[in-house]
C-alpha positions in Angstrom: -11.1 36.3 -25.8 -9.5 33.6 -27.9 -9.4 29.8 -27.0 -6.1 28.5 -25.8 -7.4 24.9 -25.6 -10.6 23.1 -26.8 -11.4 19.7 -26.1 -14.5 18.5 -28.0 -16.3 15.3 -27.1 -13.4 13.5 -25.7 -14.1 9.9 -24.8 -11.8 7.4 -23.0 -12.4 3.8 -21.7 -10.2 1.5 -19.7 -11.8 -1.9 -20.0 -15.3 -1.4 -18.4 -14.4 1.8 -16.9 -15.7 5.0 -18.9 -13.2 7.4 -17.5 -14.2 10.2 -19.9 -17.7 10.5 -21.3 -18.2 13.0 -24.1 -16.0 15.6 -22.4 -15.8 19.2 -23.9 -13.7 22.0 -22.3 -12.8 25.4 -23.6 -9.9 27.3 -21.8 -9.5 30.9 -22.6 -6.1 32.4 -23.5 -4.2 34.2 -20.8 -6.6 32.8 -18.0 -6.2 30.4 -14.8 -8.8 27.7 -15.4 -9.6 25.4 -12.5 -10.8 21.8 -13.0 -12.3 20.3 -9.7 -14.1 16.9 -9.1 -13.9 13.9 -6.8 -11.2 11.4 -7.1 -11.9 9.0 -10.1 -14.0 11.9 -11.7 -11.8 11.9 -14.8 -9.8 15.2 -14.3 -6.3 13.4 -14.6 -7.2 11.2 -17.4 -8.4 14.2 -19.3 -5.1 16.2 -18.6 -3.2 13.1 -19.6 -5.0 13.1 -22.9 -4.1 16.6 -23.4 -0.5 16.0 -22.6 -0.2 12.8 -24.6 0.3 10.1 -22.0 -3.1 8.6 -23.2 -4.8 8.8 -26.6 -8.6 9.6 -26.6 -10.8 6.9 -28.1 -12.8 9.6 -29.8 -13.0 13.3 -29.9 -11.0 16.3 -31.0 -8.3 18.5 -29.5 -7.7 22.1 -30.7 -4.8 24.3 -29.8 -5.1 28.0 -30.6 -8.1 27.3 -32.7 -6.3 24.6 -34.8 -7.0 20.8 -34.6 -3.9 18.8 -33.4 -2.9 15.2 -33.0 -1.4 14.5 -29.6 -0.1 11.1 -29.3 2.8 11.5 -27.0 4.2 14.2 -24.5 6.6 15.2 -27.3 3.5 16.2 -29.4 2.3 18.2 -26.5 5.4 20.1 -26.1 5.6 20.8 -29.7 2.1 22.3 -29.3 3.1 24.6 -26.5 1.7 22.5 -23.5 3.6 21.8 -20.4 2.7 19.7 -17.4 3.8 19.8 -13.7 2.9 16.4 -12.0 1.8 16.0 -8.6 4.8 13.6 -8.1 7.7 15.3 -9.7 9.5 14.0 -12.7 13.1 15.0 -11.5 16.4 13.1 -11.2 17.4 14.1 -7.6 21.2 13.6 -7.6 21.5 16.0 -10.6 21.7 19.8 -10.6 18.7 22.2 -11.4 20.4 23.1 -14.8 21.1 19.5 -15.6 17.4 18.5 -14.9 16.3 21.3 -17.1 18.6 20.1 -19.9 17.4 16.4 -19.8 15.9 15.6 -23.2 16.8 19.1 -24.6 20.5 18.9 -24.5 21.1 20.7 -27.6 23.7 18.2 -29.2 26.5 16.1 -28.1 28.6 19.0 -26.9 26.8 19.7 -23.7 28.8 22.8 -23.0 27.0 24.9 -25.5 23.6 23.5 -24.4 24.3 24.3 -20.9 25.3 27.9 -21.7 21.9 28.4 -23.5 20.0 26.8 -20.5 21.8 29.2 -18.0 20.9 32.2 -20.2 17.2 31.1 -20.4 17.1 30.4 -16.8 18.3 33.8 -15.9 15.7 35.5 -18.4 12.9 33.4 -16.7 14.1 34.3 -13.3 13.9 38.0 -14.5 10.4 37.9 -16.1 8.6 35.5 -13.7 10.4 35.9 -10.5 11.5 32.3 -10.7 14.9 32.8 -8.9 16.7 29.6 -8.1 20.4 28.4 -7.5 20.8 26.6 -10.9 23.7 24.8 -9.6 22.0 23.3 -6.5 21.5 19.6 -6.3 17.7 19.0 -6.8 17.6 16.4 -3.9 18.6 19.0 -1.4 16.0 21.6 -2.5 12.7 22.1 -0.5 9.6 20.6 -2.3 8.4 24.1 -3.2 11.7 24.7 -5.0 11.6 21.4 -6.7 8.1 22.4 -7.9 9.8 25.6 -9.4 12.3 23.4 -11.2 9.4 21.4 -12.9 7.8 24.8 -13.9 11.1 26.0 -15.4 11.4 22.8 -17.2 8.0 23.4 -19.0 8.9 27.0 -19.7 12.2 26.5 -21.0 10.7 24.0 -23.6 8.3 26.8 -24.7 5.1 26.2 -22.9 2.5 28.6 -23.2 -0.3 26.4 -21.6 0.9 24.9 -18.4 -1.3 22.0 -16.6 -0.6 21.8 -12.8 -1.9 18.5 -11.2 -2.7 18.9 -7.6 0.0 21.3 -7.2 -0.3 22.1 -3.6 -0.7 18.7 -2.3 2.9 18.6 -1.1 3.3 22.2 -0.3 3.3 24.2 3.0 0.8 27.1 3.2 3.7 29.4 2.5 4.9 27.6 -0.5 1.2 27.4 -1.9 1.0 31.1 -1.5 4.2 31.6 -3.5 3.0 29.3 -6.2 -0.1 31.3 -6.8 1.8 34.5 -6.9 4.0 32.9 -9.6 0.8 31.7 -11.4 -0.6 35.1 -11.4 2.7 36.4 -13.0 2.6 33.9 -15.7 -1.0 34.9 -16.4 0.2 38.6 -16.7 2.7 37.4 -19.2 0.0 35.8 -21.4 0.5 32.2 -20.3 -2.5 30.0 -19.7 -2.7 27.9 -16.8 -4.9 24.8 -16.1 -5.1 24.1 -12.3 -6.4 20.8 -11.1 -7.0 20.8 -7.4 -9.5 19.4 -4.6 -9.0 22.6 -2.6 -12.0 24.9 -3.2 -10.5 27.9 -1.4 -7.5 27.7 -3.8 -10.0 27.6 -6.7 -11.8 30.7 -5.3 -8.5 32.5 -4.7 -6.6 31.8 -7.8 -8.8 31.0 -10.9 -10.9 33.1 -13.2 -13.2 30.2 -14.5 -13.9 26.6 -13.0 -15.1 23.5 -14.7 -16.6 20.7 -12.6 -16.4 16.9 -13.5 -18.2 14.1 -11.9 -18.1 10.5 -12.8 -16.3 11.0 -16.0 -18.6 13.9 -17.3 -18.2 17.5 -17.4 -21.3 18.9 -15.4 -20.6 22.7 -15.3 -18.2 25.6 -16.2 -18.6 28.7 -14.0 -17.1 32.1 -13.6 -15.4 31.8 -10.4 -16.5 35.2 -9.1 -20.0 34.1 -9.7 -19.9 30.8 -7.6 -19.1 29.6 -4.0 -17.6 26.6 -2.4 -20.8 25.2 -1.4 -22.1 25.2 -4.9 -18.9 23.8 -6.3 -18.9 21.0 -3.6 -22.5 20.1 -4.4 -21.7 19.9 -8.2 -18.6 17.8 -7.5 -20.4 15.1 -5.3 -24.0 15.3 -6.6 -25.4 16.2 -3.1 -24.8 18.8 -0.4 -21.7 18.6 1.5 -20.9 19.9 4.7 -17.7 21.9 4.6 -17.4 22.1 8.2 -16.8 19.3 10.9 -19.7 18.9 13.2 -18.7 17.3 16.6 -19.9 17.7 20.3 -17.7 19.0 23.0 -15.1 16.4 23.8 -15.3 14.0 26.8 -11.8 12.9 27.6 -11.1 9.7 29.5 -8.0 8.4 31.1 -4.7 8.9 29.6 -3.6 6.6 26.9 -0.4 7.7 25.5 2.1 9.8 27.6 5.2 11.0 26.2 7.9 12.7 28.3 11.1 14.4 27.1 11.2 12.5 23.7 14.2 13.5 21.5 14.7 11.7 18.0 17.4 12.1 15.4 17.4 11.5 11.7 19.5 9.2 9.8 22.3 11.7 9.6 22.3 12.2 13.4 20.5 15.7 13.3 18.1 16.3 16.2 14.6 16.4 14.6 12.4 16.3 18.0 13.7 18.0 21.0 12.2 16.9 24.4 8.6 16.7 23.4 6.2 16.0 26.2 2.4 15.6 26.0 -0.6 13.3 26.7 -3.3 11.8 24.7 -6.4 10.8 26.6 -9.2 8.4 25.4 -12.0 10.1 23.5 -9.9 13.2 22.4 -8.1 14.5 19.1 -4.9 16.3 19.6 -3.6 18.1 16.5 -0.2 19.0 15.9 0.2 22.2 13.9 3.4 23.1 12.2 5.0 24.0 8.9 6.1 20.7 7.1 9.7 19.6 8.2 9.7 20.7 11.7 9.7 17.4 13.4 6.1 16.1 13.0 7.1 13.3 10.7 9.7 11.9 13.0 7.7 12.2 16.0 4.9 10.1 14.4 7.5 7.5 13.3 8.9 7.4 16.8 5.7 6.9 18.5 4.8 4.1 15.8 7.9 2.3 16.6 9.6 3.1 13.4 12.4 5.3 15.0 14.4 4.6 18.2 14.4 7.7 20.4 17.7 9.0 21.9 16.1 10.2 25.0 12.8 10.1 26.9 9.9 7.7 27.5 6.6 6.5 26.0 4.1 5.0 28.2 0.9 3.3 26.9 -2.0 2.8 29.2 0.3 3.5 32.1 3.1 1.1 31.3 6.4 2.5 30.0 7.4 0.8 26.6 10.9 -0.8 27.0 13.4 -0.5 24.2 13.0 -4.2 23.4 9.2 -3.8 22.6 9.5 -0.6 20.8 8.8 -1.8 17.2 5.8 -1.4 14.9 4.7 -4.9 15.3 4.6 -4.6 19.1 3.0 -1.2 19.1 0.2 -2.5 16.8 -0.3 -5.5 19.3 -0.9 -3.0 22.1 -3.4 -1.1 20.1 -1.5 1.9 18.8 -2.1 2.1 15.0 -0.6 4.3 12.4 -1.9 6.0 9.2 1.3 7.3 7.8 1.8 10.7 6.0 3.1 9.3 2.7 0.8 6.5 1.8 2.7 5.5 -1.3 6.1 5.1 0.4 5.1 3.9 3.8 1.4 2.9 3.7 1.0 0.8 0.6 2.9 -1.3 -2.0 1.8 0.2 -5.4 2.6 -3.1 -7.3 0.6 -5.2 -5.0 -3.1 -6.0 -5.7 -5.2 -3.8 -3.2 -6.3 -6.8 -1.3 -2.5 -7.5 -0.2 -1.9 -3.8 0.5 -4.9 -4.0 2.8 -3.3 -6.5 5.1 0.2 -5.0 5.4 1.2 -5.3 9.0 -1.7 -7.7 10.0 -0.9 -10.7 7.8 -0.7 -12.8 10.8 -4.3 -12.5 11.9 -6.0 -15.9 11.9 -9.1 -14.9 10.0 -6.8 -14.3 7.0 -5.4 -17.9 6.7 -4.1 -20.7 8.6 -0.6 -20.4 9.9 1.9 -18.8 7.5 -0.4 -19.6 4.6 -2.7 -16.7 3.7 -6.1 -17.3 2.1 -6.3 -14.9 -0.8 -10.1 -15.7 -1.0 -10.5 -14.5 2.6 -8.4 -11.5 2.0 -10.3 -10.5 -1.0 -13.6 -10.8 0.9 -12.4 -8.9 3.7 -11.4 -6.0 1.5 -14.6 -6.1 -0.4 -16.4 -5.6 2.8 -14.2 -2.7 3.8 -14.5 -1.2 0.2 -18.3 -1.0 0.5 -18.1 0.6 4.1 -15.6 3.1 2.9 -16.9 3.8 -0.5 -13.7 2.7 -2.3 -13.9 3.3 -6.2 -13.8 1.0 -8.0 -14.6 -1.7 -5.5 -12.3 -4.0 -6.9 -9.9 -5.7 -4.4 -7.9 -7.5 -7.0 -6.9 -4.3 -8.8 -3.4 -3.2 -8.5 -3.1 -0.7 -5.7 -1.3 1.8 -8.1 -4.5 1.8 -10.2 -6.6 3.5 -7.6 -6.8 7.4 -7.3 -4.9 9.1 -4.3 -8.2 9.5 -2.4 -9.3 5.8 -2.6 -5.7 4.7 -1.8 -6.1 6.7 1.4 -9.5 5.0 2.2 -7.7 1.6 1.8 -5.1 2.6 4.3 -7.7 4.2 6.7 -10.0 1.0 6.3 -7.0 -1.2 7.2 -6.1 0.7 10.4 -9.5 1.9 11.7 -11.2 -1.5 11.4 -8.5 -3.1 13.6 -10.1 -1.1 16.5 -7.2 0.8 17.8 -6.9 2.4 21.2 -4.6 5.1 19.8 -4.6 6.2 16.3 -1.6 8.2 14.8 -2.7 10.1 11.6 -0.5 11.8 9.2 -1.9 14.3 6.6 -5.2 12.3 6.4 -6.7 14.2 3.5 -3.6 15.1 1.4 -4.6 15.0 -2.2 -8.2 13.8 -1.3 -11.4 15.2 -2.7 -14.1 17.1 -1.0 -16.5 14.2 -0.5 -13.8 11.9 0.7 -12.6 14.6 3.1 -16.0 14.7 4.7 -16.1 11.0 4.9 -12.7 10.7 6.6 -13.6 13.7 9.0 -16.7 11.8 10.0 -14.8 8.6 10.6 -12.2 10.3 12.9 -14.9 12.0 15.0 -16.8 8.7 15.3 -13.6 7.1 16.5 -13.1 9.9 19.1 -16.6 9.6 20.2 -16.0 5.9 20.7 -13.2 6.5 23.0 -10.1 6.3 20.9 -7.3 8.9 21.5 -6.1 10.3 18.2 -2.9 12.2 17.5 -3.4 14.2 14.2 -0.7 15.8 12.0 -1.7 17.9 9.1 -0.4 20.9 7.3 -3.9 22.2 6.7 -4.5 24.5 9.6 -8.2 24.7 9.0 -8.3 20.8 9.4 -6.4 21.0 12.5 -8.8 23.6 14.0 -11.8 21.8 12.8 -10.9 18.4 14.1 -8.9 19.0 17.1 -9.9 19.3 20.7 -6.3 20.4 21.7 -3.8 21.7 19.4 0.1 21.4 19.9 2.4 23.6 17.8 5.9 22.6 16.6 8.8 24.6 15.2 12.3 23.3 15.0 11.4 20.1 16.5 10.2 21.7 19.8 6.6 21.8 21.1 6.2 25.7 21.2 2.7 25.8 22.8 -0.6 24.2 23.4 -4.2 25.6 22.7 -7.8 24.6 23.1 -9.1 24.6 19.6 -12.2 26.5 20.7 -10.0 29.4 22.2 -7.4 30.1 19.6 -7.2 31.6 16.0 -5.0 31.0 12.9 -3.0 34.0 13.6 -2.2 32.8 17.2 -1.3 29.4 16.0 0.8 30.9 13.3 3.0 32.9 15.7 3.6 29.6 17.8 4.3 27.9 14.5 7.0 30.3 13.6 8.5 29.8 17.1 7.0 32.9 18.9 6.3 31.1 22.2 4.7 32.7 25.1 7.9 33.2 26.9 9.4 34.9 23.7 6.5 37.1 23.3 
């Protein structure tokens, strides 16, 4: 088979950090080629060079066997390369057709350009099954459909090579399955797909070949059919990795968090959580399984004091929390801490240096300063210790938060919350966008907290994560708790029915 992309001896430095070290890669035309590696391994840097966000310090890029100079995304688009980013590049108030047109309007008279876009979108829908309401407002679409708009944008601009960076990090399992069906359709039409992901089961299910990067170097390229998740994990991390969670049978203590008939509405007044009741005991992990958007986010925010319930009660260590105390600051004082689902919007300030993000919500602690005056030296030293404990890379407390990879940002949030000795920890999507080595680390930390007597409420769209970590599992559908299972006594099929709203009563 002929090569679609060849990268030869690519080097890229950012100051003292050698992000790509003589990286070579050959991607065959008409295949789905996976690239895996830990956070900070250099995957996204390499793809950013291919798409023109960065320019390599040295090395060669060939497209279709011919050397090309790619110094901007416009160069990449002209070379037939498109990219779908983990965080979408869409203008939410605009329609689908307007987003596809942006930057390719076809002249000052937009009507002619719009007619061309509509005709091309209709063709793409026929050829690839990319049906979508082209007049829909993008901000009102599901995440899966927004991703489809990104793919349509790339195809409309003539992409024969499509790069997808962590495409399932924000998708539900059903949306991820639909995406992979689409990728197979693209492949059948002769398109080439480069898939960057941390999820080894997706690599095994979707790709033809897989390349492994570690610490800026390309360490292996394998036929997917001849490898296995344990082999890929070991190549990524440089040691054997446990792909399962090892924990003893739970030994629950007294109730810590008791929730009765809790109901929550969103900003538009729509009921998002309907009469939820459950208890979290000391020394147990209770998982909430459900398709994203079924009330889990609003439930976590209400428990953390970020939303005011319209009905119901919350009791902490046997004491009912009155409305006047139901706020994030007071809940933290009581010992209920929160790892939010969206680390960038709710857990960190990307523009802050990491040592400032690492004290958000805790800046009044006496060890960080005197009175209202914070001591930056103490804050830096405090985060430096946590970075060593949590293997944050690079161990640079003064580096801007946005410069860390997603997995290392997650470790900063976890270190901030866990090291404050919580009694109850609310954890939303703990391993979203996190590599296999960091996933193992995070799981071990959560199990160690449980074994130390902390009560943990875990929300994750990763069903295997819920089943592996949880002692008890609650399922949610349409804002209601539809069932409860012991993790050792259920299956994905059983949970899937409950997640779909098929309760015991309905069955």
